[in-house]
N, C-alpha and C positions, 0 to 999 in steps of 0.2 A: 504493500500500500504506500503511495507516495505522500508527499507533504503538500500542504496548502499554505500559501503565503509564507513559505519557508519554515513552517512550524511542523514538528513531528505529530503524527496522529495522537500519541500519548499526551502531548501537551494540550492539544485541542480538546481532548476528552476531559482533562483536568479543568480547563477553563470553562467548558460547557457544564461540568458538574457543579462548580462553584456558582455559576450564574443560575442554574436550576434551583439550587438551595436558597439563594438570595431571593429569587423571584418565583419562577415556575418553569417547568420544562418548555412550555410554549413560548414564553417570553425569552428564555435562554436561546431558543432556536433563531429568533429574530435579532437578538443582540449580538450573538457570536460573530456573524460576518462583519459587523461594524467594528467589533473589537479587533478582529484580524486585520482590518484595513488600517486601524490606528497603529497597530504593532508594525505593520509593513511600512507605513509612512515614516516611522521614527527609527527603524532598525538600522538603516544605512547611515544615519546621522549620529549614532551612538559611538563614542570613542572606542577605538579598537582595543586599547589597553585599559581595561576597566576593573582590574582586580582590586578588591578592597579587603583582602584577607587580613584579619586582625592579628596583632602580635603584641609583645611587650613594649614595642615602640609607639603604640597608639595611646597617646594622651591628647584629649580634645580640649582646646580653648573654647570657652563659651563667651561670645561677645556680641554687642550691638554693632551694626554697620558704621555708626558714627560714634563709637566708643571713645576714640581719640581724634582730635581735630586740629588742623593747621590751616591758617588763613590762605585762601587762594588755591586750595587743593581739595578734590573730592575725598570725603572721609574714607571711602573704601580703599583708595590709593594710599592714603596715610596709614591705614591699618596694615595693609600689605607690606609696605616698606618697614614699618615698625616690627612686624612679626619676623620678617626676613633678617633684620639686624639683631633683634633682641631675643627672639624665641626659637630660632632654628636650633635644633638639638635638644630643646626642652619639650616641645609639643610636636606631634606628627599630624594632627588634624585640627580643624576649626569648625565650630558650629556658629555660623553667622545668623543671628536672629533676623526676623523678617525685614527685608529691605525694599519691599514693594510699596507702592503708594497706599497709604492707609489713613483712616479717619479717626482712629482712637486706639487705646490699649497698646501703645508703643509698638505698633506694627502688626498686631494680631487682628486688626479689623481691616482686612485686605480689600482694596478697591479694584486692583488689577493684578491678577496672579502672574502675568507674563511680562511685567515691566519692572525695571529697577527705578525707584524713586530718584529723579534727577538730582535731588539734594545730596544723595549718597555717591552716585557714580553711574556706571553703565554695566551692561553684561560683560563687556570686555574686562572690566575690573574684577568681576566675579570669576571669569574664566582664568584670569591671571593668577588669582589666589589659589584656584584649584590645581594649577600646574605645580605649585610648591607645597601645598598642604592638602591632606585628605579632607574633602569638603562635605559638611553636613548642612542641609537646607531644610527649612520647615515646610511641611505640607499642612497648611492651615485649612483643613478641608471640612471641619464641622460647620463652619459659618462663613458668611461674607459680609462686607460692609454695606450699610444702607446706601452708601454713595456709589456702589459698584454698578456697572452696566447691567449685570444680572438682576440685581434687585430693582433697579429703575425700570427695566423691562417687565419685571413681574408687576410692578405698580401700574404700568401702562397696559397690562394684559397682552404684551407682545409675545409671539412665539420666538424661541422655544421656552422663554423664561417664565411663562405664566404658571408652570408647574415646578419651578425650581425651588420653591420654599414651602413651608408647612403651614397650612391654614387649619386652625383648631377651633372647634365649637367652644365658646366660653363656658358652656355648661358641662363640658366634659370633666370627668373625674380625674384630676391630675395630682391627687393627694399623695400618691405613692412615688412620684417622680423624685429621683435623687438629684440634688442641685449642688454645684460647686460655689454658688453665690447666694446671697440673701435678697437679690433683686426679683422683681416680678418675672414669672416664666413666660408670659404672653405679652406681646406688644401690639398696639393697634396700628393697622395699616390701611390707608385709603386706596382701595382697588376699584377697577371699573364696575364691579358688582356691589360696591358700597364698602363701608368699614368692615374690616376683617381683623381677626387676631392671629398673629404669626408667632411661631415658636422662637424664643430667644433665650437659650440656655445661659449665656454669659452676660449679655447687656443688651439694651434696646438698640444699640448701634451694630450688633453682631447677629445677623439673622441666620438661623440654622438652615442648612441645605437639606433638600428633600431627596434622600437616597432611595426612597421607594420609587422614584422616577429613574429608570435606567439611563436616561439622557444625562442626568447629573453625574452618575458614576462614570460614564464614558468621558464626559468633559473633564472630570478630575483626573482620570488616568492620563489624558492628554497633557494636562498641566504638569503632572509629576514626571512624565517622560521628557517633557521640555526641560525640566531641571536636570535630568540625567544627561541630556544632550549638552547642557551648558556646564558640565563638570561635577555635578553632585555625585558623590559616592555613597552617601548615607542620607536617607530621607526620614525626617522626624515626623511622625504622625501625631500632630498636636491634638490633645483632647479627644483622642480616638474613641474613648469608652462611651461617649455620648452620641455617637454617629447615627444610630438607628433609633427611631421612635415608634412606640407601639402603645396606644392608649390603653390604660388598665395595667401597665407594667411599671417597673421603676425606671425604665428607659436608660439603663446603663448595662454594659456588657452583654447586650442581646446577641443571640446566635447569628443574626444577620451581620452584625458588626464584625464578629470573628471571621465570618465567611468572606467579607470584603477584604480584610487584611490578608487572608489566605489567597484570595484572587490577586491582589496587588503583588504578593510574593511570587505567584506563578507568572504574572506578566513580566516582572523584572527578571526572573530567572530565564525567561524566554528571550528577552530582548537585550538585556545587559547583565549577564551572570556576574555575580560579585557585588552588585548593588545591595546595600544593607538597609533594612527597615528597623527603626527604633520606635517603640510605642511610648507615648507620654501619658501615663495613667496614674494620677496621684490618689491611689486607693490602697486598701489593705493588701498585704503581700501575695496572698493566694490569688486574688483577683488580678493583681498586677502581672504576676508570672503566667497567668492563663494566656496572655497574649504571645507567649512563646509557642503555644500549642504543643505539638509533639516534635518541635523543631521545624514546623512547616508554616509558622506565622512570622512574627517579627524575629529578627536576629538578636536584638537587644531590648532590654527593658530597664527603665530607670530604677535604681535601688532607693525608693522613696523613704523607707524606714531609717536609712542611715543618717541623714542630717539631724533629725530630732534625737535619735539615740546617742549620737556622739555628743551633741550639746548637753543632753541629760548627764552623760558620763562625766564631763568636765565640770559642770555646775555642782555635781554632788561628789566629785572626786571618787567615783565608784564605777567600775567597769562591769559590774555583775550583770546588769540587764543587757548590755551590749554583747558581752561574751555569750550569754545564754542564747540570745537571738542569733548571733553569727554561727554558733554551733548547730542550731536547728535549721538553718536556711537550706543547706544541701546544695549540690551542684545543679545548674540549669540543664535542660536537654542538650545532648551533644550538638556542637556547632553553634550554640547560642551563648550569650554572655550577659552579665549584669553591667549596667552603666552606672558606675559609682560616682557620687558627687556629694559635696556638703552645701555648696551655695550655687545659686543660679540667678537669672534675671527675676525669677519669682522669689517668694519668701521661703521660709522653712515650713513645709507642709506638715500638719499634725495628723492628718487622716490615717496615714499608713502606720502610725505609731500606736493607734488605738488597739487595745488588746495585747500590746507588748508593755506599754506603760499604763498604769492605772490613772483614773481621773485626777487624783490629787497630784500625781507626778506631772501630768499635762498642765494642770493649773499652775504648778510651780514654774514651768517653762514660760507660760503666759506672763506671770508676775515678774519674772526676772527680765524678760524682754522689755516690758514696759518700764521697769526701773532703769534700764540701760538706754532709754530714749527711743525704743522701737514701738511699733503698733501691732495690732491684731486684726486680721480680716476674718469674716464669719461666713458660714454657709447655712443653708436651710434645707432640711430634708422633709418634704411634705409639709404638714401643719406643725411640725415640731418647732421649738424655740431655736433661734440661731445658735450655732455652736462654733467655737474657735476652729478655724480651718487652716490658717496660715499665719506665721509670725513674720512681720515685715521689719527687717532689721539686717544690717550687714553682719556677716558671720563673725567678723572680728569683734564687733561691739557686743554681739550676743554672748561671746565667751568672756568678755572683759568688764569687770566692774569699773565704772568711770573713775573712781578715786584711785584705783590701783594704777591705771595708765599714767597718771601724773607723777607717781612716785617710783614706779618700777616698770619701765617700758620693756626692758629685756624679758622680764617674766611674762608679760602679756604676749610678746612675740613668740616665746618658746611654747606657751600653751597653744597658741594658734597653729604653729607649725606641727606640734604633736598631734593635734586633732586632724590636720590634713594628712599627716604621715599615716595615720590609721586608714584613712580612705585610700591612699595610694598603695597600701600593703595588701589590701583585700583582693581576692580573685575577681577580675572584671576589667572593664575599660574605664579609666578615670576621665572625668570631666571637670575642668578647673575654670571657674568663673573669673573673668578678667579682673574684677575688683578684689578677689581673694589673692590673686597672684601678687598684687601690689598693696595689700593691707588696707584697703579703703574702709573708711568709717561711715557712720550714718550721714546721709545727705538730708538733714532735717529741712534745710532751706528749699531743697528741690521738692520734697514732699509737700511743703506749705505752698510752694508756687503752683504745683499742678493740682493740688487737692486730692492726690492719690497716695495712699500709704505705700504702695509698691514702689513709688519713685525714690524712696529712702535708700534703695540699694541699686539705683540705676544712674548714678551721676555720670555725666559726660565730661571727659577730661581734655584739657589743652595739652597738645604734644609738648610744647615748650615747658609747661609746668611739670609734666611727668619726667621729662629728661632732667630737669634741674633737681627734682627730688631724688632720682636714681643716682645722680652724680654726687649727692651728699650722703656719705656713709653713715651719718648720724640720724638721717631721716627715717621715719617709720617705713615708708615705701621701699627705701633702699635695703633696710634690714630684713623685711619680709621677703622681698624679691630674691635677695642673696641666699637666704636659707631655703626658700621654696625651690629655687633653681637647682640647688645642690641635690635635693631629694629627687627632682624630676630627672636630672642628668644620670644619677646613679640607677634609678629605676629603669630607665630606657636602655641601660647598658647590659642588663642581666635577664636572660630568657626565663629565669625562675618566676618572673612576674608576668608571664604570659596569661592572657585571660582564660586560656584553656588548661593551664597548669594545675598542679595539685594544691590543696589548701587544707591545713589542719589548724583549728583554733585551739590555742593552748589555754590551760587552766592555771593562771598565774595569781589567782586571788583577786580581791576586789580593787586593788590599787594599780593594776597594770593590765594592759590588753596585749595579747601576743598571738602571732600567727606564724606558722611554718609554711613557706611557699616553695614549690618545686616546679621545675621545668617539665613540659609535656614529654620531653625526651632528654635523657642525660642525667647526670648525678648532681647537678647544681641545685643546692637548696639554700634558702635564707630564712633565718629566724628573725622576726621583727618584733621588738619589744617596746612598749610605749608606756611611760609613767604618766598616769592621768591625775596625779596629785602634785601639790606644791611642796612636797617633802622628799627627802632622800629615801631611797627604796633599795631593798635587796630581794631578788627573786631567784627561784630555782626553775629553770625552763622545763625540767622533766625530760629533757632530751638526753638519751644515753650517750656517753662520750668515753671511749676507751683509748683515745689517742695519747692521753697524758700531756697534751699541749693546749695552750690557749688559742682561741680563735680571734679573728680581727674584726672589730666593729668598723665598717667602712666609713661611717660618718665622723667618728672621733679619732679614728686610726689608733685606738687603744686595744690591747689584748683583753679578751673576755673569757671567763670560765663559765661554761653553760650551767653549771650547778649552783653558781653563786654570782649572779649578775648584779652589779651595783649601778644605780641610776640616780642622777641628780633630779631636782624638781623639773617635771615636764620633759625629761630627757627621752630621746628616741635612740634606740640602738638597732641597727640592721647588721646582722652577723652571718657570714657565709659558713655553712657546715657541710660536711660530707653527707651523702644520702642516708637518712635514718627514718625510722617510723616511730611515732609517739603513740603509746597506748591511750585509748579514749575511754 
């Protein structure tokens, strides 16, 4: 049997099967030829060398397109030049947050999916960055801006847009719908048939797309393939959990949503093998990892429990909860990985920590955040009272009592680096937010200016100011960057930190967090020990050692005895050992 449009029969069968499960066999038969045409149109334009295989060298910088600015130069070009000069050898990839024309939400209310906002640069700038760094782009596919041509066409009743969005009877029972916000779920729209209510999961400016209409699915597939043609090696599926709506359900993690992710995976495997999908679902761990499927959905999922658990660990100087959780996580399906992070453009999500931390522990995180100049965002689930959803604060300030910073900056820096070292030591692919790399603090003035709590962690920097700070060895930015850079450089040099390598969480007691990492192949292993307290500490790693010699801590260049490791306050030790196995 031959191929159609260059696709093997087995691939066509997979695509047809997914379409049939999302819609119906009859609809699948009519949609499949159109999907084949889309694949054929983009296939010849996909870069020939498209491998995005993950390794220990993969550390992703998370940044806004205009994160650093210089007068007279497009910010994307400024960012690219800065990364080449300062970050080569430290990160291998970059997640550039939405750079499309947008009407709100710092880029996530997209007006035109296929354009670069001229304020930031051009597609040539994006392609240039992709030539030097593995590029992750956002698929903001749950919703579109009220100013988009799609929504304006919907308001005018124009084809094909009249069915691109979801009209809901205001009397429908939506009490069970899970929300990431405390705003109204429905927003009034003036349509040719009169006032209607449309679905708005996130805000009145972000109108949810109607994936029950196959035209929407095909349109989005074309958008995502366009990104691949322009250099994207990783596609981030933003807010994917809320994609499909079904009245009478909670409208989160529905089977059709999972099928759409599987379909996208099959399309990318057919046209651009090696393109990776990462799902962004700030939900409890079991729901989050469900987007890995059996290795046939997303390639990566964000490790959402990690930021609040690490924060809890250092606020309480107790690693018990973190150690228990890490020991219980287990490996993801073969060929998939966790995306580990502590900070991002969003705040510190609390949702994934529920069930790991109790309510009193979560309330402590909220209280400490507010004490340190941060804020709290809330969500609503059905008719329930709003509950804390996200801590809006820079991760540095979340960890640092204000009075301490003034009297002992080095202590604050060491604590911050120790927290990030834990993230870097765990199995998975690390994501480092731009502001964490340079020790940014709360941008209170920015939050007041925009009226958005989230702006507190989204300050835009002058290239000149950043350069001056980095050249001053006494500045906070310089101290954090120097220490962070050392960790990143060492991590990327050792295959034991492969996202697919082995991992054993050590039991070092409440005051330290430890992990033994091993390469997928070979005898290289590293024991990573992190003092989570402000006191001196002595720990026994439990790793058998019959060599009679000390091992070398690559950070301090000091000899270490594995049965009696001494650590200063918030000290990190990464020690190479010959291959061993620790009893659990």
